[in-house]
Each structure stands twice: as structure tokens, then as C-alpha cells.
VEXGU-734103 format. One record per residue (C-alpha): residue in one letter; residue number from 1; x, y, z. Coordinates in pm, whole numbers. Layout:
REM residues N
residu  num  east  north  up
a  NUM  X  Y  Z
...
END
This chain:
REM residues 202
residu  num  east  north  up
m  1  0  0  0
n  2  139  341  -98
y  3  94  623  152
s  4  70  991  68
r  5  331  1244  174
r  6  84  1387  427
t  7  51  1044  586
v  8  428  1007  602
v  9  458  1345  770
g  10  214  1226  1035
l  11  407  905  1087
m  12  736  1090  1115
a  13  592  1324  1377
g  14  565  1030  1615
l  15  880  855  1499
v  16  1138  1130  1496
a  17  1400  909  1658
f  18  1335  627  1410
p  19  1258  790  1073
s  20  1327  468  884
v  21  1013  316  1039
a  22  800  574  860
t  23  944  467  527
a  24  848  105  582
q  25  491  192  492
g  26  552  207  116
y  27  655  570  79
r  28  840  645  -245
i  29  1132  882  -228
q  30  1098  1214  -410
p  31  1343  1484  -523
g  32  1420  1713  -231
d  33  1399  1439  33
v  34  1700  1398  261
l  35  1832  1047  331
r  36  2071  917  595
i  37  2299  636  476
e  38  2502  426  718
v  39  2741  141  641
i  40  2821  -62  952
e  41  3151  -198  815
d  42  3291  145  715
e  43  3181  455  906
t  44  3364  680  660
l  45  3085  608  413
n  46  2815  731  651
r  47  2653  1051  533
t  48  2339  1253  483
v  49  2246  1304  119
l  50  1994  1518  -63
v  51  1791  1366  -344
g  52  1866  1597  -634
p  53  1621  1742  -886
d  54  1715  1456  -1119
g  55  1608  1208  -851
r  56  1958  1080  -782
i  57  2193  1059  -484
n  58  2571  1018  -484
v  59  2727  758  -257
p  60  3106  709  -233
q  61  3215  382  -399
a  62  2856  322  -510
g  63  2835  615  -751
s  64  2516  781  -866
v  65  2200  600  -759
r  66  1848  681  -873
a  67  1645  718  -555
a  68  1329  900  -665
g  69  1033  669  -709
r  70  1193  393  -505
s  71  1133  268  -153
i  72  1394  283  122
s  73  1445  -94  109
a  74  1504  -81  -267
i  75  1770  189  -223
e  76  1936  -18  50
r  77  1958  -317  -185
i  78  2105  -112  -468
v  79  2369  54  -249
t  80  2457  -281  -90
n  81  2505  -443  -431
r  82  2720  -152  -551
l  83  2942  -169  -240
t  84  2978  -547  -220
s  85  3285  -557  -446
s  86  3470  -334  -197
f  87  3416  -572  98
n  88  3489  -937  174
a  89  3116  -992  230
p  90  2805  -787  150
p  91  2807  -488  389
n  92  2521  -394  617
v  93  2371  -81  466
y  94  2094  113  636
v  95  1903  398  473
a  96  1660  623  660
l  97  1436  907  554
e  98  1573  1198  755
q  99  1366  1480  611
l  100  1086  1520  360
a  101  1115  1764  75
p  102  926  2085  152
e  103  587  2082  -14
e  104  534  2339  -284
e  105  261  2581  -192
e  106  -1  2650  -453
v  107  -8  3021  -521
e  108  -351  3150  -605
p  109  -372  3424  -869
e  110  -449  3766  -732
t  111  -759  3794  -952
l  112  -1003  3559  -1124
n  113  -1075  3558  -1495
v  114  -1447  3545  -1571
f  115  -1584  3545  -1925
v  116  -1909  3721  -2014
l  117  -2091  3636  -2336
g  118  -2421  3714  -2504
e  119  -2664  3998  -2450
v  120  -2459  4221  -2221
e  121  -2324  4572  -2258
r  122  -1957  4476  -2221
p  123  -1892  4116  -2334
g  124  -1548  3968  -2293
k  125  -1314  3883  -2009
i  126  -1341  4061  -1676
e  127  -1099  4032  -1388
v  128  -1253  4013  -1043
e  129  -1116  3967  -694
h  130  -1146  3647  -495
g  131  -1477  3638  -314
t  132  -1665  3826  -586
t  133  -2028  3713  -602
l  134  -2242  3660  -910
i  135  -2449  3973  -856
q  136  -2131  4179  -822
a  137  -2013  4039  -1156
f  138  -2336  4160  -1318
a  139  -2241  4511  -1212
e  140  -1893  4468  -1362
m  141  -2029  4375  -1705
g  142  -2232  4693  -1735
g  143  -2582  4550  -1747
f  144  -2785  4374  -2015
s  145  -2886  4465  -2369
n  146  -3250  4518  -2462
f  147  -3267  4164  -2596
a  148  -3137  3980  -2289
a  149  -3327  3682  -2155
t  150  -3261  3777  -1794
k  151  -3465  3485  -1660
r  152  -3236  3233  -1830
v  153  -2888  3355  -1748
q  154  -2636  3071  -1751
l  155  -2337  3026  -1522
r  156  -2116  2770  -1693
r  157  -1848  2618  -1472
t  158  -1590  2355  -1571
d  159  -1442  2127  -1305
p  160  -1059  2165  -1335
k  161  -1005  1798  -1247
t  162  -1274  1618  -1446
k  163  -1307  1883  -1720
i  164  -1684  1834  -1698
e  165  -1890  2149  -1749
k  166  -2195  2217  -1538
v  167  -2455  2473  -1638
h  168  -2652  2662  -1373
t  169  -2960  2849  -1502
i  170  -3030  3164  -1305
n  171  -3334  3389  -1298
y  172  -3178  3733  -1263
d  173  -3515  3904  -1202
a  174  -3601  3670  -915
m  175  -3251  3712  -777
l  176  -3292  4090  -758
q  177  -3619  4044  -568
g  178  -3446  3819  -315
q  179  -3654  3516  -412
i  180  -3348  3298  -476
k  181  -3002  3286  -319
d  182  -2798  3272  -641
a  183  -2673  3625  -576
t  184  -2434  3492  -314
i  185  -2265  3239  -545
h  186  -1891  3306  -538
l  187  -1724  3308  -877
r  188  -1433  3084  -967
d  189  -1151  3128  -1214
g  190  -1267  3040  -1565
d  191  -1640  3081  -1498
v  192  -1848  3177  -1801
i  193  -2162  3392  -1769
l  194  -2381  3354  -2076
v  195  -2684  3575  -2129
p  196  -2900  3430  -2409
t  197  -3119  3625  -2648
r  198  -3482  3672  -2544
k  199  -3737  3475  -2745
l  200  -4017  3652  -2934
f  201  -4286  3638  -2663
e  202  -4056  3599  -2362
END
């Protein structure tokens, strides 16, 4: 079973003195992780190494070893095999996860891009701040044209993970009268507001 980095962090919190125990749960090493390598038969080979951006570590007499994507036990086996020729018998090599790579923080854009189409005064892309509501966006787009079907306004939103678009039909007139709560919908980056053309007797 493979555990997430968040799970490993939790395990390490309770196993600071024995970080190698945390890695026994199937964690795969990633660039930026720090490993502790110890060779019982030769203490001069003991060291702390950083997994480079290319996913590799450098170990004296063992050379460059690809660590990223591998478990601790797999790295131990590789280093042991590389060092065996330098000893009378296979050495006892121990590898421990000393420190996890710092997680990259997702930086949110300062503004959201919302696209307005159809029967509006100012169609196109508008930039709004985080927390902007749907009714505030209506103010930003300058109102509707004389042909706007304000009872059938569409908020089209695409899920960034599944890429599936959902369409929410909104009655702008009812929203202004406080009959529905759509006014408080918070916009998301990439939202599309489509105002269709009013039908003949609408």
C-alpha cells in the first residue's frame, strides 16, 4: 500500500527518533527528500544526502543512484550491491528518511478571470477579486442589452479535475427580488456567464 506524503509526515511526527520506520509503509522517495545512509563496516561512508532534482543521490564507492520513485528498502539493496565488491562480504547498509522535501505551496492568482458572453453591454473577459459574487459580476459587465433573456442567465463552470462542465440556469429578475439565493454564489476562475437572447414572446 502506498501512503501519501501527508501520511508520512504524520508518521514521522511520532517517529522522529526512528525515521526509517515511517518509510516502511511504502513511501516512495521524491526529489528534495533527505536520506541518511550508514554502512556498519565502514563509518567513513556514513553521510546525509539530498535527493537531487534529477532524482539521484551520490554515494562514495557506489556512484550515482536513482532514488526518486523507489522505496527505502530498494535503495538499500542497490547501495549494498554496488558496495559489495569493496568488501569481503556484502556490507550492512541502512538507509533512513531523515527529512521530507518541503511541499510546494499552490499560489492563487491575485484575480479571477471570468468570461461574459451574449446579450450584455460589455462582453469579454473581466478580472474580479477572490470572493466576488455573481451579482457583483453583473455590475462589472455593465448590465444587459435590450434583448437579454434575464430569466435564463447561464453560469457555466468547468471542473478543473474532471473537465466536466456544469450549467446553472439563473433567474436574474427573481434574484434581484431576493426570491433565490444565487446572488451569493462566489465566482471561480474560468467561470463563463452567458446571457441568451430573449425569445419573441418571452
